[in-house]
N, C-alpha and C positions, 0 to 999 in steps of 0.2 A: 208091621210094614208091608204092603203089597208089593211084589216082586213080578212084573210083566214078562210074560214070554216072548221071544222074537224081535219082531221090529214093532212090538207095542208100546206106549207110552202112557204114563197115568199122568193128568194133567189135574191141578187144582184151579178150578174155573174162579174168575174174578165176579164177584159180586157185582149184580146189576141194579141199578138206583130204581126205588119204589115211585120215585116224585120225578117229574119235570124242570125244567130250569124254572117254570111258574110255577112251580109249588103244587101241582095236579097229583093226585095220587093215581098211579094208574093199577088196574086190575092184573092179577098175576099173567092170566090168559093173555093180554096183549101187548105183553114186554116182551122185547126181541132177545133170543138166545143170545149170552156173552161169545165173543169168537174170542178172548185171549184168556190166558192161564199161565199158571207156573208150573214147569214140569217137575214133579217130585218123585219120581221114580222111571229108569229107563231098561227094555230088555236087552238082550245081548247084542242084537242085532239080526238083519234079515239073511235067512240061508237061501241062494239061487236054488235053483232046477240042477245045476251042475256040480253043488255040492260046494261052491263059494260063500264065504261068509262075509258080509257088507257090515262093516262098523255104525253104529248110530252116529248122526250129526248132531243132534239135539243132546244136553246132556241135564243133570238135574240142576235145578235152578234157573235156568233160561226161561225167559218170559216170552210166550209162543202165539202166534196167529193161527188160528186153525180155520178150516170150513164150516160154513154154517151147520151144516147137517151132519157133521162126522161123528165117530164116537159112541160109545154106549156109556150112558151114565149108572154111577153105582155107590152105593154107600159103604163106609167101613168106617167103625170104630167111631160110627155120628157123624162123620164127615163125607161130603158130597164130590165124587171127583168123576173125572170123564177119562174113559181108556180108550186109545184111538190108536191107528196104525200112522208109523211116522210121515209116511205118504200123504196122510190127511194136512198133516202141519204146514203151511203156507210160506212163514216165515219166523224167524227169530226177532224179536224187538230190543233194541238194544236202549 
């Protein structure tokens, strides 16, 4: 499994529906990027310039909402993930 470094988080992005409510199939380039996902791995936390370590707020298994253009898309073992900094996460979804 992937183990992110520092304040990075690996998220399994929620799948986006290819059809609208009316049943119209959308082309891949017209679909909006999903903004939610499940945290599958977290780093150890951010180390500040003064050497202080800040623990991660999010934990594995959390459903999160993140910035629209945040992160780096990656594929590992045939699965698609998004790697992003914890600061790019807007909220934990209960």
